[in-house]
C-alpha positions, 0 to 999 in steps of 0.5 A: 721785168728782167734786168739786163744782167738777169736776161744774160743769166736766163739766156746764156748762163741757164742753158749751159748749167742745165746742160751740164747738170743733166749728166750729173749723178744723184749719188755724187752730189758734190759737182752739181752742188758745188756749181749751184752754191758757187753762183748762188750769190749772183743768181736771182732768186726766182732763177735759183728756184727754176733750176732747183724746181725744174731739174734738181728736185725731180731727179732727187725725188725719183732717186729716192722713190728707186731706193733701196734698189740696186743702181747701175754702176754707170750711175753710181761713183762708189766702186766696190773694194773687191773690184767686182765687175757687176753693173748693179751695186747697192744704193748708197745710203740716203744721207750720203747724196741728200745732205748736201742739198737739204739746207738749200732745198728746205730753205723757207725763202724758196718754199720749193713746191715739191720739197714736201713731197721729197721729205715725205718720201725720204721718211718713208724709206727710213728704217730704225737704224737710219731714223735717228740720222734723219730725225733732227733734219725732218722735224715735225708732221706738217699737212699744209704750208702757207706760202710767204708772199715772197716765195709765191713771187719766186714760184710765179716768176720762175714760171712766167719769166719772160726777157721782154715782159713778165706778168706774174700770176697769183698762186694759191695761198695754201699748197697742200702737202701730200699725205703720208697715209696715201703713200702708205697706202700706195706702198701696201697696194704694190705689196698686197697689203691692207691698211685700215682703221681700228677705230681706236686710239693708243693712250697718247690719242694716236689712231691705230691702223691694222696692217695685214695681208690683203687677203687677210691671211694673217692677223697682221700688226697694229701701227700708228703714223707719226711724223711720216714714219710708221711705228708699231703700236710698241713704238718700234719704227719701220720703213716701207721695206721688207721688214715691215712686210714680214711683220704684217704678214707674220 
């Protein structure tokens, strides 16, 4: 059951916050981040979970999926120095609009259900140049996440909240992270590539795959997957972008 103050926040503040946040640009995180962090001390954890889960995370996930495709200038606050009137501009680097959210979204207290999806997507977009920027934040590769009981309660209350009464359901004790290999295979399908096991491991025991043209017109390249990043057999990291496509077809 919500308290009178929580009811006031849910019925009055939450709809207003949703309206304000629906117009924010993911490429300009400051206004939305400032709104949430300013109110965070007053928000019950389950309402903060609901706001991040229902609005913030979905928009960030979709933006990362589009990256690095050019963005419409009306959604990108960064303008070109030369004053070009082109409506499409290069997408800002991921860290310029994701870093402000990372500490909150990765909170072990909230355990946001879709955060592992965002984390895996970010890793899939990194290149050898941008990997060092993110390495300290992304950590190791984890395939399952055990929800603490407190985080499970937040998820349940955010889903089933009612002003008059709420009967939290019991969510599953373990939520399976999406597979990075699944993301790579989907990307391969989009680019007419094939990822298949070589049934061999390197000297460190890492399973090697062969990434090649789906029509097998090229020998391709042997790779391994580590920390949600594609590495060539000689240890060079690749993002899921053109350089890896060229290497696979070369």
